N, C-alpha and C positions, 0 to 999 in steps of 0.2 A: 213189530213193524206195523205201520198204518199208513194209509195214503189218502190224499184228497185232491180233487180237481178244483183248481182256482185260476183266476186270471191275474197272475202275479205281476205282469208288466202292463196291465190295463190296455191291451191292444185289441180286445174283443175275442181273442182265442183262448180256450181253456188250456192251462198248463198243469203239469202233474208234480205234486210234492209228495215225497215218501219220507216218513219219519222212521228212523232206525234206532235201535238200542244196542247194547253190548259193544261199545267202543267203535261203532261204525258211523261215519258221517251221514247226515241226511242227504237225500237226493232231490234235486229240482230239475225238471225238464221243461224247457220253454217250447211252446208250440210254434212251429215255423209257418203255419197257415197253409201248408201244402200237404198235410198228412204225415209230416216228419217232425221229430223233436230233437232239440239240442240240449245236452246235459250242461247245466250251470255248475262249474266246479270251484268257483271262488265267491267269497262273501260270507257274512255271519250266518245266513240262513242254512248254508250247507256245511259249515265247519263246526257245528255244534255236536260233536261226537259223543254218543252214548247216553244222552240225557232225554231223548224224545221217546215218549211212550204212547203217543197218539197225536192226532191232529184233527182239526175241523175247519 
């Protein structure tokens, strides 16, 4: 597992991407801008189960 802070949706707030291995889907959390995050559960970025070994 590895993680990286990115601005996935280009809104100026940093979002969190977590790369997982061992048949577990990746996680992506979008920053709501108020100190909370929402998990993104659909899309190619989070449905790539078991093949991520790192991120940057």
